[in-house]
N, C-alpha and C positions, 0 to 999 in steps of 0.2 A: 792688841795686843789684851787688852782684857777679855774680849772673846774668847783671844785662844784661851787665857788662863779660866774663866767659865766654862768653857766648853770640858778643860781638862778635868776639874773638878768635879762635872756630870759625869764623865766616865768613872772617876774613883767613885764616887759615891756608888755607881750602879753596880762597879765590880764587887765594891764590899758589901752590898745588899744582897748579889747574886751570893757571896758566897757565905752571907750568915745564912742566906737560908737553907743553901745545902748542909749546913752542919745543925739544921733547926732551931737557931739562933735569932732569926727575923720571922714575922710570920709574912704572908707572901697573899695578895690579893688573889680569888678566884674568881672566873667568870661565874656569868649567869648560866644555867646547865642548856635551855638552849641556841648559845650562841657558842657553848662547846659542842654542842653536837653540829652544828654549822661547823665549825671547824673542821671534825670529825670526819664529816660527811665531803668538805670538799680535799680533804687528803687522800680519802679513800677516791674521790671521782680521780683527781691528780695521779695515783699510783698504777690503776687498772687503765687510765688512756694514754698512759708512758706505754704499758704493755703491749698495747693492742696496736698503736700506730708501730710498734718493733717488729708483732707480730704479723702485721700487712703489708708493712716495707718486705719481709722474707716471704710473705707469700707472692705479693706482687716481680719478684727478682728475687730467687732463693740462694745465688750465688752473692758469698757477703764483698767479696773480691768489688766485686761489679756495682753493688751498691755501696762499699765506700767510694770508688769511682766516680761513681754518676754524684753523690754526695757533696766530692769535692768540686767538682767540671758544674754544680749548680752555684756552688761559692762564688766562682773564678770565671766563670763565662755568662754571657747575656743570654744565652739558653741551650736546655737541653742539648747532650749527645745525640746524634743520630745513632742507632747500635741495631742490625741485626740479630732479629731473638734466634735461638736452635733449632724453634722448628722454621724459624724462613729459610735458614743454612739448610737444612734437612730437605725441603719442599725443591731447595734449587738445584741440588748437586742429584735429588731423581732425575728431576724435570734433563739436566746437561747428561746424566747416565743415558737415559731413555731417548734422546736425541740421537746422540753419540752411538747407541748399539742398532738405534733406527727404529724409530715408528710403526714403522710396517710387517714387523714382530714382534709377536705375541709378547712379549718379555720386556720392549722397550715401550710399546704400548701402554700397555701397566705401570711401568715408571713413570711414564709420561701422566698418567690419570691417576695414578699415588702423589705425585712431585706438587704438581696442580693444587689437589686438596688440599696438600699440608701447607700450601701459601696461601687457601682458603681460611684455612683452620690460626698461622699467624697473623693474618688481620683481623681475624677476629678476637685474636688474642690480646691483640696490640687495641683495638676499640674496648678491650674491657680492661685494661690495666689504665687505660686514660679516662676512663668514667668512675673509677675506683679511686684514683688519684684524688681527681675534680671533685666525686660528691662525695670520699668519706674520707681519705687520708687528710687532704690537705685542710678539712674542717677542725678535724682533730688537733691539727698540729697547731692550728691559727690560736686555738680555744687555749692550750698550753702555753703559746706565746702571748695569749692575751692576757686573759684572765685569771691565769693561775701564776703567769709570774706578778702581776699586777696582786691576787692578795697573798703571795709570799713576802712582799715588798712592804704590803702594808700590816701584817704580824710581824715583820722584821722591827718596824716603827711602834706598832702597840706594846711588843713586849721592851721596848726603850722607855715608853708611857709609862706604862706597868712600874718597871725597877725604878723610875723618877719618885712616883706615886708613892711606892712602899716604903722608897728610903726618905722620903718627907714625912709618911707617919712613925718611921725607927726613928729621925732624929725628934721628932714632936717629943714621944714619949722620951726622949734622956736629958731632954732640953728643963735646965733650971725654970720656972717659976717666971723670974723677973722676964724672960727672952722668948717668953711664948709665942709673946704676938707677932714676931718679926717670922716664927717658923709658920707657924697657922697662914700666914699669908700665903708663903711657899707651897703650902699643902693643900690650898683653896685653887691658887696654878694651875698645882700637878692635876688635880681632880678634873679640872676641867678640860684641860689637854688629854687628859687617859680618855675622859668619853667621848670626847671631840671622835680621838681616835679609834674609840670603839664602835661609833656610827659609821663611819670612812669604812672601815671592816668590813664592818656586816651589810654593807650595801654589795661589797664585791662578792661575799660568801653565800647571801641569798640568790644572787645573780648566777653563781656556780652552780646552786640548788635547785634549779630552772634550769640548766644547761640539759639535762636528761633528756628533754621533749626533743633539742633540735639532734642530741648525739641519734634519738630511735630513727628519729626522718633519716638522717644519715645514714647509716646502720640498715633501714629499709629501701632505700635506693641501691647500695651496698649490694645485697641479697636480688633484688631485683635484675641487678646487671649480670650478678655471678649467676645465676636461674637462663639470663637469657641467650649468655655465654655460650655454656653445658646443652642447652637444646640447638644452640648453632651448632657446636660441634659432634654431637649426636646425629644429628641430619645430615651432615658431613662427611659421615662413616657409612650411613644408611646408603644415599649415595653412591658413595663408594663402593660400596660391597655390590653394587646394581649393577655397576659399570665394569667390576673384574667380572662380573660374571659373565659378563657378554662377552670378552675378550677371548 
């Protein structure tokens, strides 16, 4: 019961301090410029990483309905749903058409060759998607789920400690001299807890600041895979044109 009353009192003190700060009736502790820069950099990194993840998912699966279906299946099933791509389905249709029309005819033979090459393109596309997810998308998602969520939690705790500290400072200013000793003791405790939380938060902020090197390696892996994929697609088309020229 005493703890509940203490927690309720702390909450009210923070709410009062916050309100008075907004009204310009109470002072607010400012963070060091270097610390502010770290927080700004972390927030910028979070915003752009979230956007990059979203657009990468759209690139790898342009259909938003299928993206949502895949997201739900990942949440409720042990593994991803095996789904044929449009390129693979297109290739299979061409192969079936060529077989039915007759591989001995020029048109039937051409349909078979085109269908088989589309299936190769689908295979290359699947490998590109897999490598992009493993080497680029998942590391970024893990970063958002790990350090980004951790620093958001610590920043929330830091704001709580900051309000406690400033509430104690405000209280000390308004306390009569004969009662100042007890309030000064409260202030010292609040200062220690605030400083400790600043240090804890700074460790994660610095880790986020250094994450760009990892993100750069992930980006290089993605571009390498994309270049290989497009080169393979180009070679498939060159080979197909030559084959069709002999039909």
